[in-house]
PyMOL Python script that loads the backbone (N, CA, C, O; Angstrom):
from pymol import cmd

cmd.read_pdbstr("""\
ATOM      1  N   MET A   1     -17.839 -16.600  10.202  1.00  0.00           N
ATOM      2  CA  MET A   1     -18.167 -15.464  10.995  1.00  0.00           C
ATOM      3  C   MET A   1     -17.218 -14.473  10.294  1.00  0.00           C
ATOM      4  O   MET A   1     -16.089 -14.755   9.894  1.00  0.00           O
ATOM      5  N   ILE A   2     -17.911 -13.105  10.186  1.00  0.00           N
ATOM      6  CA  ILE A   2     -17.216 -12.154   9.566  1.00  0.00           C
ATOM      7  C   ILE A   2     -16.610 -11.120  10.810  1.00  0.00           C
ATOM      8  O   ILE A   2     -17.226 -10.915  11.855  1.00  0.00           O
ATOM      9  N   PHE A   3     -15.536 -10.634  10.540  1.00  0.00           N
ATOM     10  CA  PHE A   3     -14.632  -9.648  11.332  1.00  0.00           C
ATOM     11  C   PHE A   3     -14.430  -8.466  10.566  1.00  0.00           C
ATOM     12  O   PHE A   3     -13.992  -8.581   9.421  1.00  0.00           O
ATOM     13  N   GLN A   4     -14.673  -7.403  11.015  1.00  0.00           N
ATOM     14  CA  GLN A   4     -14.577  -6.038  10.398  1.00  0.00           C
ATOM     15  C   GLN A   4     -13.928  -5.226  11.502  1.00  0.00           C
ATOM     16  O   GLN A   4     -14.320  -5.133  12.665  1.00  0.00           O
ATOM     17  N   LYS A   5     -12.715  -4.568  10.861  1.00  0.00           N
ATOM     18  CA  LYS A   5     -11.908  -3.656  11.664  1.00  0.00           C
ATOM     19  C   LYS A   5     -11.276  -2.574  10.664  1.00  0.00           C
ATOM     20  O   LYS A   5     -10.809  -2.883   9.568  1.00  0.00           O
ATOM     21  N   GLU A   6     -11.314  -1.346  11.140  1.00  0.00           N
ATOM     22  CA  GLU A   6     -10.898  -0.201  10.594  1.00  0.00           C
ATOM     23  C   GLU A   6      -9.290  -0.098  11.322  1.00  0.00           C
ATOM     24  O   GLU A   6      -9.040  -0.187  12.525  1.00  0.00           O
ATOM     25  N   LEU A   7      -8.370   0.104  10.259  1.00  0.00           N
ATOM     26  CA  LEU A   7      -6.874   0.211  10.651  1.00  0.00           C
ATOM     27  C   LEU A   7      -6.666   1.573  10.191  1.00  0.00           C
ATOM     28  O   LEU A   7      -6.957   1.803   9.018  1.00  0.00           O
ATOM     29  N   ILE A   8      -6.180   2.586  10.965  1.00  0.00           N
ATOM     30  CA  ILE A   8      -5.688   3.732  10.692  1.00  0.00           C
ATOM     31  C   ILE A   8      -4.193   3.752  10.727  1.00  0.00           C
ATOM     32  O   ILE A   8      -3.589   3.520  11.774  1.00  0.00           O
ATOM     33  N   LEU A   9      -3.505   4.060   9.457  1.00  0.00           N
ATOM     34  CA  LEU A   9      -2.022   4.145   9.400  1.00  0.00           C
ATOM     35  C   LEU A   9      -1.529   5.485   9.735  1.00  0.00           C
ATOM     36  O   LEU A   9      -2.229   6.436   9.386  1.00  0.00           O
ATOM     37  N   SER A  10      -0.436   5.705  10.357  1.00  0.00           N
ATOM     38  CA  SER A  10       0.122   6.893  10.271  1.00  0.00           C
ATOM     39  C   SER A  10       0.490   7.457   8.899  1.00  0.00           C
ATOM     40  O   SER A  10       0.674   6.618   8.018  1.00  0.00           O
ATOM     41  N   PRO A  11       0.628   8.749   8.578  1.00  0.00           N
ATOM     42  CA  PRO A  11       0.865   9.342   7.274  1.00  0.00           C
ATOM     43  C   PRO A  11       2.329   8.902   6.924  1.00  0.00           C
ATOM     44  O   PRO A  11       3.226   8.749   7.753  1.00  0.00           O
ATOM     45  N   LYS A  12       2.426   8.737   5.681  1.00  0.00           N
ATOM     46  CA  LYS A  12       3.727   8.180   5.183  1.00  0.00           C
ATOM     47  C   LYS A  12       3.982   8.984   3.947  1.00  0.00           C
ATOM     48  O   LYS A  12       3.081   9.427   3.235  1.00  0.00           O
ATOM     49  N   LYS A  13       5.340   9.155   3.721  1.00  0.00           N
ATOM     50  CA  LYS A  13       5.615   9.882   2.516  1.00  0.00           C
ATOM     51  C   LYS A  13       5.372   9.140   1.182  1.00  0.00           C
ATOM     52  O   LYS A  13       4.903   8.011   1.325  1.00  0.00           O
ATOM     53  N   ARG A  14       5.564   9.489   0.096  1.00  0.00           N
ATOM     54  CA  ARG A  14       5.348   8.896  -1.010  1.00  0.00           C
ATOM     55  C   ARG A  14       6.295   7.668  -1.087  1.00  0.00           C
ATOM     56  O   ARG A  14       7.453   7.679  -0.669  1.00  0.00           O
ATOM     57  N   GLY A  15       5.686   6.623  -1.659  1.00  0.00           N
ATOM     58  CA  GLY A  15       6.561   5.355  -1.777  1.00  0.00           C
ATOM     59  C   GLY A  15       5.813   4.011  -1.475  1.00  0.00           C
ATOM     60  O   GLY A  15       4.594   4.005  -1.307  1.00  0.00           O
ATOM     61  N   PHE A  16       6.543   2.917  -1.414  1.00  0.00           N
ATOM     62  CA  PHE A  16       5.763   1.592  -1.098  1.00  0.00           C
ATOM     63  C   PHE A  16       6.261   1.119   0.261  1.00  0.00           C
ATOM     64  O   PHE A  16       7.431   0.865   0.548  1.00  0.00           O
ATOM     65  N   HIS A  17       5.127   1.033   1.104  1.00  0.00           N
ATOM     66  CA  HIS A  17       5.271   0.668   2.581  1.00  0.00           C
ATOM     67  C   HIS A  17       4.766  -0.734   2.854  1.00  0.00           C
ATOM     68  O   HIS A  17       3.746  -1.187   2.336  1.00  0.00           O
ATOM     69  N   ILE A  18       5.482  -1.340   3.633  1.00  0.00           N
ATOM     70  CA  ILE A  18       4.972  -2.690   3.930  1.00  0.00           C
ATOM     71  C   ILE A  18       3.911  -2.687   5.196  1.00  0.00           C
ATOM     72  O   ILE A  18       4.340  -2.254   6.265  1.00  0.00           O
ATOM     73  N   ILE A  19       2.781  -3.070   5.136  1.00  0.00           N
ATOM     74  CA  ILE A  19       1.801  -2.985   6.286  1.00  0.00           C
ATOM     75  C   ILE A  19       1.341  -4.332   6.608  1.00  0.00           C
ATOM     76  O   ILE A  19       0.327  -4.469   7.293  1.00  0.00           O
ATOM     77  N   THR A  20       1.988  -5.330   6.179  1.00  0.00           N
ATOM     78  CA  THR A  20       1.522  -6.745   6.430  1.00  0.00           C
ATOM     79  C   THR A  20       1.368  -6.868   7.965  1.00  0.00           C
ATOM     80  O   THR A  20       0.237  -7.069   8.407  1.00  0.00           O
ATOM     81  N   GLN A  21       2.444  -6.761   8.831  1.00  0.00           N
ATOM     82  CA  GLN A  21       2.216  -6.825  10.101  1.00  0.00           C
ATOM     83  C   GLN A  21       1.259  -6.197  10.850  1.00  0.00           C
ATOM     84  O   GLN A  21       0.734  -6.795  11.789  1.00  0.00           O
ATOM     85  N   LYS A  22       0.913  -4.904  10.524  1.00  0.00           N
ATOM     86  CA  LYS A  22       0.034  -4.084  11.127  1.00  0.00           C
ATOM     87  C   LYS A  22      -1.466  -4.691  10.818  1.00  0.00           C
ATOM     88  O   LYS A  22      -2.343  -4.697  11.681  1.00  0.00           O
ATOM     89  N   VAL A  23      -1.657  -5.198   9.493  1.00  0.00           N
ATOM     90  CA  VAL A  23      -2.813  -5.852   9.232  1.00  0.00           C
ATOM     91  C   VAL A  23      -3.034  -7.149  10.082  1.00  0.00           C
ATOM     92  O   VAL A  23      -4.067  -7.436  10.686  1.00  0.00           O
ATOM     93  N   SER A  24      -1.840  -7.905  10.018  1.00  0.00           N
ATOM     94  CA  SER A  24      -2.045  -9.328  10.637  1.00  0.00           C
ATOM     95  C   SER A  24      -2.091  -9.084  12.196  1.00  0.00           C
ATOM     96  O   SER A  24      -2.735  -9.892  12.865  1.00  0.00           O
ATOM     97  N   ASP A  25      -1.565  -8.214  12.717  1.00  0.00           N
ATOM     98  CA  ASP A  25      -1.849  -8.048  14.214  1.00  0.00           C
ATOM     99  C   ASP A  25      -3.264  -7.705  14.641  1.00  0.00           C
ATOM    100  O   ASP A  25      -3.556  -7.839  15.829  1.00  0.00           O
ATOM    101  N   ILE A  26      -4.119  -7.296  13.816  1.00  0.00           N
ATOM    102  CA  ILE A  26      -5.602  -7.011  14.201  1.00  0.00           C
ATOM    103  C   ILE A  26      -6.322  -7.999  13.825  1.00  0.00           C
ATOM    104  O   ILE A  26      -7.459  -8.012  14.299  1.00  0.00           O
ATOM    105  N   ILE A  27      -5.997  -8.966  13.019  1.00  0.00           N
ATOM    106  CA  ILE A  27      -6.655 -10.195  12.554  1.00  0.00           C
ATOM    107  C   ILE A  27      -6.919 -11.104  13.897  1.00  0.00           C
ATOM    108  O   ILE A  27      -5.937 -11.326  14.606  1.00  0.00           O
ATOM    109  N   PRO A  28      -8.073 -11.589  14.247  1.00  0.00           N
ATOM    110  CA  PRO A  28      -7.874 -12.559  15.344  1.00  0.00           C
ATOM    111  C   PRO A  28      -7.753 -13.942  15.039  1.00  0.00           C
ATOM    112  O   PRO A  28      -7.384 -14.799  15.843  1.00  0.00           O
ATOM    113  N   LYS A  29      -8.090 -14.145  13.803  1.00  0.00           N
ATOM    114  CA  LYS A  29      -7.888 -15.716  13.342  1.00  0.00           C
ATOM    115  C   LYS A  29      -6.819 -15.553  12.067  1.00  0.00           C
ATOM    116  O   LYS A  29      -6.979 -14.617  11.285  1.00  0.00           O
ATOM    117  N   LYS A  30      -5.876 -16.369  11.913  1.00  0.00           N
ATOM    118  CA  LYS A  30      -5.061 -16.130  10.756  1.00  0.00           C
ATOM    119  C   LYS A  30      -5.321 -17.138   9.604  1.00  0.00           C
ATOM    120  O   LYS A  30      -4.430 -17.393   8.794  1.00  0.00           O
ATOM    121  N   THR A  31      -6.541 -17.704   9.540  1.00  0.00           N
ATOM    122  CA  THR A  31      -7.007 -18.352   8.290  1.00  0.00           C
ATOM    123  C   THR A  31      -8.108 -17.720   7.856  1.00  0.00           C
ATOM    124  O   THR A  31      -8.877 -17.307   8.723  1.00  0.00           O
ATOM    125  N   GLY A  32      -8.423 -17.510   6.509  1.00  0.00           N
ATOM    126  CA  GLY A  32      -9.522 -16.986   5.795  1.00  0.00           C
ATOM    127  C   GLY A  32      -9.083 -15.923   4.691  1.00  0.00           C
ATOM    128  O   GLY A  32      -8.063 -16.093   4.023  1.00  0.00           O
ATOM    129  N   LEU A  33      -9.849 -14.908   4.553  1.00  0.00           N
ATOM    130  CA  LEU A  33      -9.822 -13.940   3.509  1.00  0.00           C
ATOM    131  C   LEU A  33      -9.897 -12.660   3.917  1.00  0.00           C
ATOM    132  O   LEU A  33     -10.849 -12.298   4.608  1.00  0.00           O
ATOM    133  N   VAL A  34      -8.918 -11.809   3.551  1.00  0.00           N
ATOM    134  CA  VAL A  34      -8.847 -10.342   3.892  1.00  0.00           C
ATOM    135  C   VAL A  34      -9.084  -9.500   2.795  1.00  0.00           C
ATOM    136  O   VAL A  34      -8.536  -9.678   1.707  1.00  0.00           O
ATOM    137  N   HIS A  35      -9.916  -8.541   3.041  1.00  0.00           N
ATOM    138  CA  HIS A  35     -10.321  -7.610   2.080  1.00  0.00           C
ATOM    139  C   HIS A  35      -9.678  -6.302   2.800  1.00  0.00           C
ATOM    140  O   HIS A  35      -9.840  -6.047   3.994  1.00  0.00           O
ATOM    141  N   VAL A  36      -8.856  -5.443   1.808  1.00  0.00           N
ATOM    142  CA  VAL A  36      -8.292  -4.217   2.300  1.00  0.00           C
ATOM    143  C   VAL A  36      -8.771  -2.969   1.386  1.00  0.00           C
ATOM    144  O   VAL A  36      -8.583  -2.916   0.171  1.00  0.00           O
ATOM    145  N   PHE A  37      -9.316  -2.133   2.033  1.00  0.00           N
ATOM    146  CA  PHE A  37      -9.854  -0.971   1.247  1.00  0.00           C
ATOM    147  C   PHE A  37      -9.340   0.239   1.639  1.00  0.00           C
ATOM    148  O   PHE A  37      -9.367   0.568   2.825  1.00  0.00           O
ATOM    149  N   ILE A  38      -8.831   1.006   0.706  1.00  0.00           N
ATOM    150  CA  ILE A  38      -8.068   2.194   1.055  1.00  0.00           C
ATOM    151  C   ILE A  38      -8.843   3.315   0.751  1.00  0.00           C
ATOM    152  O   ILE A  38      -9.246   3.496  -0.398  1.00  0.00           O
ATOM    153  N   LYS A  39      -9.145   4.251   1.860  1.00  0.00           N
ATOM    154  CA  LYS A  39     -10.041   5.563   1.496  1.00  0.00           C
ATOM    155  C   LYS A  39      -9.015   6.561   1.335  1.00  0.00           C
ATOM    156  O   LYS A  39      -8.545   7.267   2.227  1.00  0.00           O
ATOM    157  N   HIS A  40      -8.711   6.554   0.109  1.00  0.00           N
ATOM    158  CA  HIS A  40      -7.741   7.816  -0.335  1.00  0.00           C
ATOM    159  C   HIS A  40      -7.880   7.707  -1.872  1.00  0.00           C
ATOM    160  O   HIS A  40      -7.987   6.642  -2.481  1.00  0.00           O
ATOM    161  N   THR A  41      -7.866   8.971  -2.435  1.00  0.00           N
ATOM    162  CA  THR A  41      -8.052   9.162  -4.033  1.00  0.00           C
ATOM    163  C   THR A  41      -7.054   8.727  -4.786  1.00  0.00           C
ATOM    164  O   THR A  41      -7.262   8.097  -5.823  1.00  0.00           O
ATOM    165  N   SER A  42      -5.689   9.060  -4.280  1.00  0.00           N
ATOM    166  CA  SER A  42      -4.548   8.604  -4.998  1.00  0.00           C
ATOM    167  C   SER A  42      -3.749   7.665  -4.419  1.00  0.00           C
ATOM    168  O   SER A  42      -2.547   7.636  -4.684  1.00  0.00           O
ATOM    169  N   ALA A  43      -4.303   6.813  -3.588  1.00  0.00           N
ATOM    170  CA  ALA A  43      -3.516   5.594  -2.961  1.00  0.00           C
ATOM    171  C   ALA A  43      -3.699   4.505  -3.781  1.00  0.00           C
ATOM    172  O   ALA A  43      -4.662   4.413  -4.543  1.00  0.00           O
ATOM    173  N   SER A  44      -2.644   3.490  -3.650  1.00  0.00           N
ATOM    174  CA  SER A  44      -2.856   2.179  -4.283  1.00  0.00           C
ATOM    175  C   SER A  44      -2.307   1.086  -3.525  1.00  0.00           C
ATOM    176  O   SER A  44      -1.459   1.366  -2.677  1.00  0.00           O
ATOM    177  N   LEU A  45      -2.665  -0.162  -3.696  1.00  0.00           N
ATOM    178  CA  LEU A  45      -2.357  -1.283  -2.977  1.00  0.00           C
ATOM    179  C   LEU A  45      -1.679  -2.289  -3.948  1.00  0.00           C
ATOM    180  O   LEU A  45      -2.300  -2.667  -4.942  1.00  0.00           O
ATOM    181  N   THR A  46      -0.513  -2.700  -3.706  1.00  0.00           N
ATOM    182  CA  THR A  46       0.256  -3.846  -4.257  1.00  0.00           C
ATOM    183  C   THR A  46       0.378  -4.966  -3.444  1.00  0.00           C
ATOM    184  O   THR A  46       0.580  -4.875  -2.233  1.00  0.00           O
ATOM    185  N   ILE A  47       0.265  -6.039  -4.052  1.00  0.00           N
ATOM    186  CA  ILE A  47       0.470  -7.432  -3.169  1.00  0.00           C
ATOM    187  C   ILE A  47       1.668  -8.089  -3.937  1.00  0.00           C
ATOM    188  O   ILE A  47       1.653  -8.305  -5.149  1.00  0.00           O
ATOM    189  N   ASN A  48       2.666  -8.372  -3.129  1.00  0.00           N
ATOM    190  CA  ASN A  48       3.802  -9.175  -3.690  1.00  0.00           C
ATOM    191  C   ASN A  48       4.374  -9.993  -2.420  1.00  0.00           C
ATOM    192  O   ASN A  48       3.983  -9.846  -1.262  1.00  0.00           O
ATOM    193  N   GLU A  49       5.182 -10.711  -2.775  1.00  0.00           N
ATOM    194  CA  GLU A  49       5.903 -11.857  -1.686  1.00  0.00           C
ATOM    195  C   GLU A  49       6.852 -11.217  -0.856  1.00  0.00           C
ATOM    196  O   GLU A  49       7.067 -11.746   0.235  1.00  0.00           O
ATOM    197  N   ASN A  50       7.547 -10.042  -1.195  1.00  0.00           N
ATOM    198  CA  ASN A  50       8.377  -9.298  -0.354  1.00  0.00           C
ATOM    199  C   ASN A  50       9.597 -10.232  -0.036  1.00  0.00           C
ATOM    200  O   ASN A  50      10.195 -10.140   1.036  1.00  0.00           O
ATOM    201  N   ALA A  51       9.940 -11.127  -1.002  1.00  0.00           N
ATOM    202  CA  ALA A  51      11.086 -11.848  -0.835  1.00  0.00           C
ATOM    203  C   ALA A  51      12.318 -11.199  -1.143  1.00  0.00           C
ATOM    204  O   ALA A  51      13.307 -11.621  -0.544  1.00  0.00           O
ATOM    205  N   ASP A  52      12.472 -10.237  -1.974  1.00  0.00           N
ATOM    206  CA  ASP A  52      13.619  -9.550  -2.270  1.00  0.00           C
ATOM    207  C   ASP A  52      13.381  -8.018  -2.079  1.00  0.00           C
ATOM    208  O   ASP A  52      12.477  -7.463  -2.704  1.00  0.00           O
ATOM    209  N   PRO A  53      14.203  -7.320  -1.203  1.00  0.00           N
ATOM    210  CA  PRO A  53      13.965  -5.910  -0.870  1.00  0.00           C
ATOM    211  C   PRO A  53      14.116  -5.100  -2.197  1.00  0.00           C
ATOM    212  O   PRO A  53      13.492  -4.040  -2.210  1.00  0.00           O
ATOM    213  N   SER A  54      14.756  -5.376  -3.196  1.00  0.00           N
ATOM    214  CA  SER A  54      14.840  -4.581  -4.340  1.00  0.00           C
ATOM    215  C   SER A  54      13.546  -4.491  -5.190  1.00  0.00           C
ATOM    216  O   SER A  54      13.515  -3.704  -6.136  1.00  0.00           O
ATOM    217  N   VAL A  55      12.595  -5.182  -4.921  1.00  0.00           N
ATOM    218  CA  VAL A  55      11.288  -5.146  -5.439  1.00  0.00           C
ATOM    219  C   VAL A  55      10.663  -3.791  -5.168  1.00  0.00           C
ATOM    220  O   VAL A  55      10.191  -3.175  -6.123  1.00  0.00           O
ATOM    221  N   ARG A  56      10.618  -3.267  -3.930  1.00  0.00           N
ATOM    222  CA  ARG A  56      10.030  -2.029  -3.549  1.00  0.00           C
ATOM    223  C   ARG A  56      10.880  -0.870  -4.294  1.00  0.00           C
ATOM    224  O   ARG A  56      10.300   0.066  -4.845  1.00  0.00           O
ATOM    225  N   PHE A  57      12.193  -0.980  -4.278  1.00  0.00           N
ATOM    226  CA  PHE A  57      13.090  -0.089  -4.980  1.00  0.00           C
ATOM    227  C   PHE A  57      12.755  -0.210  -6.603  1.00  0.00           C
ATOM    228  O   PHE A  57      12.765   0.823  -7.273  1.00  0.00           O
ATOM    229  N   ASP A  58      12.497  -1.323  -7.144  1.00  0.00           N
ATOM    230  CA  ASP A  58      12.165  -1.267  -8.706  1.00  0.00           C
ATOM    231  C   ASP A  58      10.815  -0.532  -8.790  1.00  0.00           C
ATOM    232  O   ASP A  58      10.597   0.297  -9.674  1.00  0.00           O
ATOM    233  N   PHE A  59       9.898  -0.867  -7.827  1.00  0.00           N
ATOM    234  CA  PHE A  59       8.562  -0.385  -7.984  1.00  0.00           C
ATOM    235  C   PHE A  59       8.719   1.255  -8.008  1.00  0.00           C
ATOM    236  O   PHE A  59       8.278   1.894  -8.964  1.00  0.00           O
ATOM    237  N   GLU A  60       9.288   1.810  -7.044  1.00  0.00           N
ATOM    238  CA  GLU A  60       9.497   3.272  -7.055  1.00  0.00           C
ATOM    239  C   GLU A  60      10.163   3.794  -8.199  1.00  0.00           C
ATOM    240  O   GLU A  60       9.746   4.833  -8.709  1.00  0.00           O
ATOM    241  N   ASN A  61      11.174   3.178  -8.673  1.00  0.00           N
ATOM    242  CA  ASN A  61      11.781   3.744  -9.973  1.00  0.00           C
ATOM    243  C   ASN A  61      10.893   3.652 -10.982  1.00  0.00           C
ATOM    244  O   ASN A  61      10.630   4.669 -11.624  1.00  0.00           O
ATOM    245  N   HIS A  62      10.290   2.440 -11.289  1.00  0.00           N
ATOM    246  CA  HIS A  62       9.152   2.549 -12.388  1.00  0.00           C
ATOM    247  C   HIS A  62       8.198   3.486 -12.380  1.00  0.00           C
ATOM    248  O   HIS A  62       7.942   4.109 -13.411  1.00  0.00           O
ATOM    249  N   PHE A  63       7.481   3.736 -11.105  1.00  0.00           N
ATOM    250  CA  PHE A  63       6.451   4.579 -11.042  1.00  0.00           C
ATOM    251  C   PHE A  63       6.902   6.106 -11.066  1.00  0.00           C
ATOM    252  O   PHE A  63       6.092   6.979 -11.376  1.00  0.00           O
ATOM    253  N   ASN A  64       8.160   6.389 -10.745  1.00  0.00           N
ATOM    254  CA  ASN A  64       8.954   7.696 -10.888  1.00  0.00           C
ATOM    255  C   ASN A  64       8.969   8.026 -12.353  1.00  0.00           C
ATOM    256  O   ASN A  64       8.703   9.158 -12.756  1.00  0.00           O
ATOM    257  N   LEU A  65       9.288   7.014 -13.159  1.00  0.00           N
ATOM    258  CA  LEU A  65       9.365   7.197 -14.597  1.00  0.00           C
ATOM    259  C   LEU A  65       8.099   7.411 -15.218  1.00  0.00           C
ATOM    260  O   LEU A  65       7.884   8.360 -15.972  1.00  0.00           O
ATOM    261  N   MET A  66       7.054   6.330 -14.837  1.00  0.00           N
ATOM    262  CA  MET A  66       5.814   6.298 -15.559  1.00  0.00           C
ATOM    263  C   MET A  66       4.757   7.392 -15.055  1.00  0.00           C
ATOM    264  O   MET A  66       3.916   7.896 -15.799  1.00  0.00           O
ATOM    265  N   VAL A  67       4.889   7.659 -13.855  1.00  0.00           N
ATOM    266  CA  VAL A  67       3.908   8.897 -13.225  1.00  0.00           C
ATOM    267  C   VAL A  67       4.708   9.894 -12.438  1.00  0.00           C
ATOM    268  O   VAL A  67       4.506  10.110 -11.243  1.00  0.00           O
ATOM    269  N   SER A  68       5.649  10.505 -13.179  1.00  0.00           N
ATOM    270  CA  SER A  68       6.505  11.629 -12.535  1.00  0.00           C
ATOM    271  C   SER A  68       5.664  12.754 -11.927  1.00  0.00           C
ATOM    272  O   SER A  68       4.809  13.385 -12.548  1.00  0.00           O
ATOM    273  N   GLU A  69       5.984  12.926 -10.707  1.00  0.00           N
ATOM    274  CA  GLU A  69       5.204  14.179 -10.060  1.00  0.00           C
ATOM    275  C   GLU A  69       5.536  15.531 -10.702  1.00  0.00           C
ATOM    276  O   GLU A  69       4.862  16.547 -10.530  1.00  0.00           O
ATOM    277  N   LYS A  70       6.707  15.442 -11.506  1.00  0.00           N
ATOM    278  CA  LYS A  70       7.139  16.781 -12.210  1.00  0.00           C
ATOM    279  C   LYS A  70       6.387  17.020 -13.328  1.00  0.00           C
ATOM    280  O   LYS A  70       6.578  18.117 -13.853  1.00  0.00           O
ATOM    281  N   GLU A  71       5.592  16.301 -13.829  1.00  0.00           N
ATOM    282  CA  GLU A  71       4.698  16.711 -14.949  1.00  0.00           C
ATOM    283  C   GLU A  71       3.803  17.761 -14.717  1.00  0.00           C
ATOM    284  O   GLU A  71       3.214  17.849 -13.639  1.00  0.00           O
ATOM    285  N   LYS A  72       3.637  18.602 -15.665  1.00  0.00           N
ATOM    286  CA  LYS A  72       2.730  19.848 -15.567  1.00  0.00           C
ATOM    287  C   LYS A  72       1.273  19.450 -15.848  1.00  0.00           C
ATOM    288  O   LYS A  72       0.342  20.210 -15.584  1.00  0.00           O
ATOM    289  N   HIS A  73       1.124  18.377 -16.328  1.00  0.00           N
ATOM    290  CA  HIS A  73      -0.388  18.297 -16.752  1.00  0.00           C
ATOM    291  C   HIS A  73      -1.216  17.641 -15.538  1.00  0.00           C
ATOM    292  O   HIS A  73      -2.400  17.402 -15.774  1.00  0.00           O
ATOM    293  N   TYR A  74      -0.743  17.342 -14.332  1.00  0.00           N
ATOM    294  CA  TYR A  74      -1.350  16.915 -13.328  1.00  0.00           C
ATOM    295  C   TYR A  74      -1.939  18.070 -12.409  1.00  0.00           C
ATOM    296  O   TYR A  74      -1.173  18.988 -12.113  1.00  0.00           O
ATOM    297  N   THR A  75      -3.140  18.088 -11.973  1.00  0.00           N
ATOM    298  CA  THR A  75      -3.503  19.013 -11.131  1.00  0.00           C
ATOM    299  C   THR A  75      -3.733  18.525  -9.716  1.00  0.00           C
ATOM    300  O   THR A  75      -3.811  19.370  -8.825  1.00  0.00           O
ATOM    301  N   HIS A  76      -3.856  17.137  -9.406  1.00  0.00           N
ATOM    302  CA  HIS A  76      -3.850  16.704  -8.064  1.00  0.00           C
ATOM    303  C   HIS A  76      -2.521  16.517  -7.720  1.00  0.00           C
ATOM    304  O   HIS A  76      -1.720  15.942  -8.456  1.00  0.00           O
ATOM    305  N   THR A  77      -2.194  17.078  -6.392  1.00  0.00           N
ATOM    306  CA  THR A  77      -0.762  17.121  -6.012  1.00  0.00           C
ATOM    307  C   THR A  77      -0.942  16.610  -4.555  1.00  0.00           C
ATOM    308  O   THR A  77       0.037  16.480  -3.821  1.00  0.00           O
TER     309      THR A  77
END
""", "prot")
cmd.dss("prot")
cmd.show_as("cartoon", "prot")
cmd.util.cbc("prot")
cmd.orient("prot")
């Protein structure tokens, strides 16, 4: 059986946000496969085990170095 549901999240500041519980809360059955589609041009989805809270801190630091918002050559803000 296929179950489809649209989940609308409140706006968040730039960063890495855990949405596991929000997704889990709307799924009627806890076994199976979940597909997550983000309808935004500059949003991304990462999947990790969240065992160590420093992972999100490391992700944020890495992306701030690799894709700094201060660069002049970006037109999308």
